[in-house]
Steps between C-alpha positions, in 0.01 A plus 500: 500500500314319775255641754518424872201372695494443875332181624339565839278270701189684615166449672246719319127547468287282273196724434327237290479249784527738797801321645879515520712415198853359538765486233776683317470841342748631242591866530723742316793637700322823590186327633457443873363181654119526501305506825260225606187697408604541136345271239732235356374545144655849484843335471667234289451199723522124556285342767653254748273242664542361849615149591146371561402588143813327364433186709155480343658472156518864396799670346705735715494803266247655265519784249192641325561664162208641305257254663727202430643335810836324510590293807827334596710387795784700345509874563745537212252348253228741612739794477597400145133507397434828677800683360457379145161669518645812668769530232231512236293752694780733608737450207843429652746238376604324818460512877672406824313401816662573834381446855372818656511582871811558709632831372152645450373420848826605671571807281161625374654830381790343310537676164679247277318168502592447136873481579442296815290239320746496209772411753279223645456358153869535407605326823220243521727215385767592755295435813420860599182577695314807620599569863371856527432642846347843555755599768782488246607793286403342168374175340740215432532151358690233688676175414555302824824301508507385864307607811751780550608577144313641201531716190270805508412733214359832624312732263434850631219734398514640148459854633800564726292746704297203626814310602592471867868495405534733200229764556763776527700397194651796312377563147837413342555185709422154361205323657635163616159347557603135456696318769628141502635328808590157627517409867293467815191719519569831675870426565658779298850455642527136392363524144692290253386711204342847479467729199276784377389558142341780304337291225287187503708339226821527704330379817323196352819390323687520831231299684507222242880497501499474879268200490732337246808570717638738237550804720852601607615710796787736429709633789756777451798419720768751404562796275229749595540789746154442649328181607268360232222269611470158330265494202326228301506437126377255239694363205317750279638781715855376451445507124393866509682829487508528879769233514829476313599144587811520285645741756476217757628231264156334513230386260129433555577130461745519792224637722242256370734209580494576873321243714229610741669652803839514325701825492790633299722805538608716211730802481409782266684813402408689816329251728458142622161332505351172623216344301279237669224299339184513711251214499378192676135567418 
């Protein structure tokens, strides 16, 4: 199992030289960004030198480990040296470094940084970025598609009593703290995709499927006494117990063969549905 560390750029105090120190500090998820008057040597750290020092022939980064200094123009090389030493000191097998900031400055009381940073790591190869803003109900990650279109993954507070939306949830009600949407920011009526989830595993699978254009909108057209709102599913959903595709004369391969934007109608025992493949990411 790996351990998360947040990389945060900080200006701290250098008590040895009575001056400011600039560089990166590496914090566990429960540590807050240190203030300027704190000494840099109280944290795992890598010093970053200014452009004038680099122009004079110096390396951009420096890490001091047990009185041995390693310098490089590559931050990654310095981090490798630092964390090989930390692994020996602390005794963990592996680590992941993630950029700190964003969520912590905008939501200082947020109670589930571990899940939020896990989502950042899981979605790092898909172009998602931290776009947290303190006036919103909860933190979120965003994958911009165009100036007016994006996929957003919202992760509410772990304790529903801290949630702006679910604070009055009944004890026997599920806590749908994960929300995935695609569309223009703030335009709820024109969302292309919108779905809530109770578990992280369901939500992250849906986000990845949406990026890969493997999410399908199902619309119930006939056969029910009340109006049912369209819902969104992945191929894995269609394979599960929730769906009996045989009743519609369909297979998972039939759905998977749809082109992006293509729809098909199917008549079941008691209803008629339209399935549309979402996409164009």
